[in-house]
C-alpha positions in Angstrom: 26.6 -13.7 -2.0 23.3 -13.9 -3.9 22.0 -10.4 -3.9 24.8 -8.1 -5.0 23.0 -4.8 -5.2 20.3 -2.8 -6.7 19.0 0.6 -7.9 16.0 2.8 -7.3 15.0 4.5 -10.5 12.0 6.2 -12.1 10.3 5.4 -15.4 9.2 8.5 -17.2 8.9 7.7 -20.9 9.9 11.3 -21.5 13.5 10.5 -20.5 13.9 8.2 -23.5 15.1 10.5 -26.4 13.0 8.8 -29.0 9.9 9.7 -26.8 11.0 13.0 -25.5 12.3 14.4 -28.8 14.2 17.1 -26.9 11.7 17.5 -24.1 13.9 15.2 -22.0 16.3 18.1 -21.5 14.1 19.3 -18.6 15.2 16.3 -16.5 18.8 16.3 -17.6 20.0 15.8 -14.0 17.9 12.6 -13.8 19.2 11.4 -17.1 22.8 11.8 -15.9 22.0 9.9 -12.7 20.3 7.2 -14.7 23.4 6.6 -16.7 25.4 6.2 -13.6 22.9 3.8 -12.2 23.2 1.7 -15.4 27.0 1.8 -15.1 26.6 0.6 -11.5 24.6 -2.4 -12.8 27.4 -3.2 -15.2 29.9 -3.2 -12.4 27.7 -5.6 -10.4 27.6 -8.0 -13.4 24.5 -9.8 -12.3 23.4 -13.1 -13.9 19.8 -12.1 -13.3 18.0 -8.8 -12.7 14.8 -8.9 -10.7 12.8 -5.8 -11.8 9.7 -4.7 -9.8 7.4 -2.5 -11.9 4.1 -0.9 -10.7 2.9 -1.0 -14.3 3.2 -4.8 -14.7 0.1 -6.9 -14.1 -1.5 -5.7 -10.8 -4.2 -7.2 -8.5 -5.5 -6.0 -5.2 -4.9 -9.4 -3.5 -2.2 -11.1 -5.5 1.4 -10.2 -6.6 2.0 -11.2 -10.2 5.3 -12.8 -11.4 5.6 -12.8 -15.1 5.6 -16.4 -16.4 7.1 -18.0 -19.5 10.6 -18.0 -21.1 10.7 -14.5 -22.5 8.8 -11.3 -23.2 9.1 -8.3 -25.6 7.7 -4.9 -25.8 8.0 -1.5 -27.4 7.2 2.2 -26.6 4.7 2.5 -29.4 2.0 3.9 -27.0 4.4 6.7 -26.4 4.9 7.3 -30.1 8.2 5.6 -30.2 7.6 2.1 -31.8 11.2 1.9 -32.8 12.2 1.4 -29.2 11.9 -2.3 -28.9 13.3 -4.9 -26.6 13.1 -8.6 -25.9 14.4 -10.3 -22.8 14.8 -13.9 -21.7 13.3 -14.7 -18.4 15.1 -16.7 -15.6 12.4 -19.3 -15.4 14.2 -21.3 -12.7 14.4 -18.3 -10.3 10.8 -17.3 -11.1 9.5 -20.8 -10.4 11.4 -21.1 -7.1 10.1 -17.6 -6.1 6.6 -18.7 -6.8 7.1 -22.0 -4.8 8.6 -20.1 -1.8 5.7 -17.6 -1.8 3.2 -20.4 -1.6 5.1 -22.1 1.2 5.3 -18.8 3.1 1.7 -17.9 2.6 2.4 -14.8 0.4 -0.2 -14.5 -2.4 2.3 -14.3 -5.3 2.8 -16.3 -8.5 2.2 -16.8 -12.2 -1.6 -16.5 -12.2 -3.7 -13.9 -14.0 -1.4 -12.6 -16.8 -3.6 -10.4 -19.0 -0.8 -9.0 -21.2 2.7 -10.6 -21.5 4.2 -7.5 -23.1 6.9 -5.6 -21.3 5.4 -2.5 -19.7 7.1 1.0 -19.7 7.9 0.6 -16.0 10.2 -2.2 -17.1 11.4 -0.9 -20.5 12.5 2.6 -19.3 15.0 1.1 -16.8 16.1 -1.6 -19.3 16.6 1.1 -22.0 19.5 2.6 -19.9 20.8 -0.7 -18.5 21.0 -2.4 -21.9 23.2 0.4 -23.2 25.8 -0.6 -20.6 25.2 -4.3 -19.9 23.1 -7.1 -21.5 24.5 -10.4 -20.1 21.6 -11.1 -17.8 18.2 -12.8 -17.6 15.1 -11.1 -16.3 12.6 -11.8 -13.5 9.7 -9.3 -13.7 7.2 -8.8 -10.9 4.4 -6.4 -10.3 3.1 -4.9 -7.1 -0.2 -5.5 -5.3 -2.7 -4.2 -2.9 -1.5 -6.7 -0.3 0.2 -5.2 2.8 3.5 -3.4 2.7 4.8 -6.1 5.2 4.0 -8.8 2.7 5.8 -6.9 -0.1 8.8 -6.7 2.2 8.6 -10.5 3.0 8.3 -11.2 -0.8 11.6 -9.2 -1.2 13.2 -11.5 1.4 12.1 -14.5 -0.6 13.9 -13.0 -3.7 17.1 -13.1 -1.6 16.4 -16.6 -0.4 15.6 -17.9 -3.9 18.8 -16.3 -5.3 20.8 -17.9 -2.5 19.4 -21.4 -3.0 20.2 -21.2 -6.7 23.6 -19.5 -6.2 22.6 -16.6 -8.6 24.2 -13.2 -8.7 21.1 -11.1 -8.6 20.6 -7.3 -8.8 17.3 -5.6 -7.9 15.8 -2.8 -10.0 13.0 -1.0 -8.1 11.2 0.9 -10.8 8.9 3.7 -9.5 8.2 7.4 -9.7 7.7 9.3 -6.5 4.7 11.7 -6.0 2.6 12.8 -8.9 1.2 15.8 -7.0 4.1 18.2 -6.9 3.0 21.2 -9.0 -0.3 23.0 -9.7 0.6 23.1 -13.4 1.8 19.5 -13.5 -0.3 16.7 -15.2 -1.8 15.6 -11.9 -2.1 18.9 -10.0 -0.8 19.6 -6.5 -1.4 18.2 -3.0 0.6 19.2 0.1 1.2 15.5 0.7 3.3 15.4 -2.6 6.4 17.3 -1.5 6.1 15.7 2.0 6.2 12.2 0.5 9.2 13.0 -1.7 11.2 14.5 1.1 10.5 11.6 3.4 11.1 8.8 0.8 14.4 10.3 -0.4 15.6 10.6 3.2 14.6 7.0 4.0 16.1 5.5 0.8 19.2 7.7 1.1 19.8 6.1 4.6 18.8 2.6 3.4 16.4 2.6 6.4 14.1 0.1 4.7 12.1 -0.8 7.8 10.9 2.8 7.9 9.2 2.2 4.5 6.6 0.1 6.4 5.7 3.0 8.7 4.5 5.3 5.9 0.9 6.5 6.5 -1.5 5.0 4.0 -3.2 8.3 3.6 0.1 10.0 2.7 0.7 7.3 0.1 -2.7 7.8 -1.4 -2.8 11.6 -1.4 0.7 12.0 -2.7 -0.2 9.7 -5.7 3.1 7.9 -5.6 3.6 4.9 -7.7 6.9 3.4 -6.6 6.6 2.8 -2.9 5.8 -0.9 -3.0 8.7 -1.4 -5.5 11.0 0.1 -3.0 9.6 -2.0 -0.2 10.3 -5.2 -2.2 13.8 -4.1 -2.8 14.2 -3.3 0.9 13.1 -6.8 1.8 15.7 -8.3 -0.5 18.4 -6.4 1.4 17.2 -7.5 4.9 20.1 -8.7 7.0 22.6 -7.3 4.5 25.0 -4.3 4.8 24.6 -1.9 1.8 26.7 1.0 0.6 24.2 3.7 -0.5 24.7 6.4 -3.0 21.9 9.0 -3.5 22.3 10.6 -6.9 19.4 12.9 -7.6 15.9 14.0 -7.0 14.0 16.1 -9.5 10.4 17.5 -9.5 10.4 19.8 -12.4 7.5 18.1 -14.3 5.2 17.8 -11.3 6.3 14.2 -10.8 9.1 13.2 -8.5 12.1 11.2 -9.9 14.6 9.8 -7.4 17.7 7.7 -8.1 19.8 5.8 -5.6 22.2 2.8 -5.9 22.9 0.1 -3.3 26.0 -2.1 -3.2 25.8 -5.1 -0.9 29.0 -5.4 1.1 28.2 -8.4 3.3 25.9 -9.8 5.9 24.9 -7.7 8.9 22.9 -9.1 11.8 22.2 -5.5 13.0 20.2 -4.9 9.8 17.5 -7.6 10.3 15.1 -4.7 9.8 11.8 -6.6 9.6 12.5 -8.0 13.0 13.1 -4.5 14.3 9.9 -3.2 12.7 7.9 -6.1 14.2 9.3 -5.4 17.7 8.3 -1.7 17.4 4.8 -2.7 16.2 4.4 -5.2 19.1 5.3 -2.5 21.6 3.0 0.1 20.0 0.0 -2.3 19.8 0.6 -3.4 23.4 0.6 0.2 24.6 -2.6 0.9 22.6 -4.3 -2.3 24.0 -3.4 -1.3 27.6 -5.1 2.1 27.1 -8.4 0.7 25.6 -11.6 1.6 27.3 -14.4 -0.8 28.1 -16.2 -0.3 24.8 -13.1 -1.2 22.7 -12.1 -4.1 25.1 -15.6 -5.6 24.6 -15.2 -5.4 20.8 -11.7 -7.0 21.0 -12.8 -9.8 23.4 -15.8 -10.5 21.1 -13.8 -10.9 18.0 -10.9 -12.8 19.5 -13.3 -15.3 21.1 -15.4 -15.6 17.9 -12.5 -16.1 15.5 -10.4 -18.4 17.8 -13.1 -20.4 19.6 -16.1 -20.0 17.2 -18.6 -18.9 19.7 -20.3 -15.7 20.7 -19.5 -14.3 24.2 -22.2 -13.5 26.7 -22.5 -9.9 27.9 -19.8 -9.5 30.6 -20.9 -8.6 34.1 -18.3 -6.0 34.8 -19.0 -3.3 32.2 -19.8 0.3 33.1 -23.4 0.8 34.0 -24.2 2.9 30.9 -23.4 0.0 28.6 -26.3 -1.9 30.1 -28.7 1.0 30.3 -28.1 2.9 27.0 -29.6 1.9 23.7 -27.8 3.3 20.6 -26.5 2.5 17.2 -22.8 1.6 17.1 -20.1 1.0 14.6 -17.1 -1.2 15.1 -14.0 -0.4 12.9 -10.9 -2.5 12.5 -7.6 -1.4 11.1 -4.2 -3.0 10.5 -1.3 -0.6 10.2 -3.6 2.3 9.3 -5.5 0.4 6.6 -9.2 -0.5 7.1 -9.8 -4.2 7.7 -13.5 -4.1 8.4 -16.3 -1.7 9.5 -19.9 -2.6 10.2 -22.5 -0.8 12.3 -26.1 0.1 13.0 -27.5 3.6 12.5 -30.2 3.1 15.2 -30.3 0.6 18.1 -31.3 -3.0 17.3 -30.5 -4.5 20.7 -31.7 -3.8 24.2 -28.4 -2.3 25.2 -25.2 -0.8 23.6 -23.1 -3.7 25.0 -25.1 -6.2 22.9 -25.0 -3.8 20.0 -21.2 -3.8 20.1 -21.0 -7.6 20.4 -23.3 -8.1 17.4 -21.5 -5.5 15.2 -18.0 -6.6 16.2 -18.7 -10.1 14.8 -20.1 -8.5 11.6 -17.2 -6.2 11.2 -14.7 -9.1 11.5 -16.6 -11.6 9.3 -19.3 -10.0 7.2 -17.9 -6.8 5.7 -18.3 -7.5 2.0 -15.2 -5.6 1.1 -12.9 -8.0 3.0 -12.4 -11.7 3.7 -13.1 -12.7 7.3 -10.4 -11.8 9.8 -7.9 -14.6 10.2 -6.6 -15.8 13.6 -3.0 -14.7 12.7 -4.3 -11.1 12.2 -5.9 -10.8 15.7 -2.8 -9.4 17.4 -2.4 -6.8 14.6 -5.9 -5.3 14.8 -6.6 -1.8 16.0 -10.1 -1.1 17.1 -12.4 1.9 17.4 -16.1 1.9 18.5 -18.4 4.8 17.5 -21.6 5.1 19.5 -24.0 7.2 17.5 -26.2 10.0 18.6 -29.7 10.5 17.1 -29.8 11.5 13.5 -31.3 14.9 12.6 -32.6 16.1 9.2 -30.7 19.0 7.6 -31.6 21.0 4.5 -28.1 22.1 3.5 -24.6 20.7 3.4 -23.5 23.9 5.1 -24.8 22.4 8.3 -22.2 19.6 8.2 -18.7 19.6 9.7 -16.5 16.6 8.7 -14.8 16.6 12.1 -17.9 16.9 14.2 -20.8 15.3 12.3 -21.3 12.0 10.4 -23.7 12.1 7.4 -26.5 9.9 6.2 -27.5 10.3 2.5 -30.9 8.8 1.5 -32.6 8.4 -1.9 -35.6 6.2 -1.8 -34.5 2.8 -0.5 -30.8 3.7 -0.9 -29.0 4.9 2.1 -25.3 5.5 2.8 -23.6 6.6 6.0 -20.1 8.0 6.7 -18.7 8.5 10.2 -17.2 11.8 11.1 -13.5 12.6 11.6 -12.1 10.0 9.3 -8.5 10.2 8.2 -8.3 11.3 4.6 -11.8 12.8 4.4 -11.1 16.6 4.6 -14.2 18.3 3.1 -18.0 18.0 3.3 -18.1 17.4 -0.4 -15.8 14.4 0.0 -17.9 13.2 2.9 -21.2 13.4 1.0 -19.7 11.9 -2.2 -18.3 8.8 -0.3 -21.7 8.3 1.4 -23.4 8.5 -1.9 -21.1 5.9 -3.5 -21.7 3.6 -0.6 -25.4 3.9 -1.2 -25.1 3.4 -4.9 -26.3 7.0 -5.6 -24.7 9.1 -8.3 -22.2 11.6 -6.9 -23.8 14.3 -9.1 -27.4 13.6 -8.0 -28.7 16.4 -5.8 -32.1 14.9 -5.1 -31.2 13.3 -1.8 -32.1 13.6 1.8 -29.3 14.6 4.2 -29.1 13.8 7.9 -26.3 14.5 10.4 -25.3 12.8 13.6 -22.7 13.0 16.3 -20.7 10.2 17.8 -18.7 9.3 20.8 -15.6 7.6 19.6 -13.9 5.0 21.8 -10.3 3.8 21.2 
């Protein structure tokens, strides 16, 4: 068996005595659990440890695997330069993992290393492991802004690479939980913080790794977690395997959550092909959503699917509701995949002679011309979730007090600069946030008060 087990561990530099200088006593429970996790790695006796660190090299669209034969680092930036370590890399496993990623169309590999030094997300786990066990080579990977599903698939490739090489491999998923657990903590408090910690410890305690893919992106962002993608990669490495789980501890005394679990692989288990189960759930959910779409959304979907697959623009269908031929209005077409924005383009005022044409025009733009994203690919079409906002007429307002984030969108104008934000967007909870985002979209300083404000209502179609 290639993957023999793994551990979920945090990486607070404070926990290292040379850094904490006594302050580590506040997380003594986590320290005790960490030592047990290190002893567990010793019992596994892996030839290679694959360590996923959110503080390694990170890109939005590429998952970095550390290249070369070895790396070293120290905790000097945390005033403990005496804590040094050097580890030899498993070049063969890293290279195969890179090759497999290319073959499976996962953007991962050796490119873009800006700093070869070991990061603290790597060194803190190794500090404890090396006290118990040192007869291993290292593969170090980062995380990325690519989808959670692709992180999971990358984890599956770790298992595949280990199997092809006949390696005994252990996974170390390095990551803190929420950083928003206490008002007096270093990052403050958000209600999403405790919610995330409770949910992640439940999921990881049950080894229900497919459920990691269901976490709301807004919850992940507002909880300010840093380990979720590390945990997803580890979950992918265990896909199809039976694991014995031990949940050791969860602490939140510093305002940051620290959770520790261990996973021992006990054999193959076809009932735990968790990615396949997740994909089936998603197909059923998307099919139900598609079946309930109204004519506005169906038109946007038909437009994009025809344009991406067949490379031509559809004519206005003959069977639409009458108001879609008779009404002129601005419209926005928004695309999401698993809760994450995939494209959004629209018009503030009508540019076509009917709203149906407006939707067709803006649907093509949302799928191919949003400057924040690459054009939608054919293999993404079945994953897209659509909404169409038909805009009412904008009206001038002289005070932000006349805005309501749930009811009104906002247009912010300064000279030739203009930014718009739709109403009732997930993750936008206050008028101040709404105006600030619209300003940033326009290239206007958030602090600049010399702006013109307008509000508008929308009819949102799903």
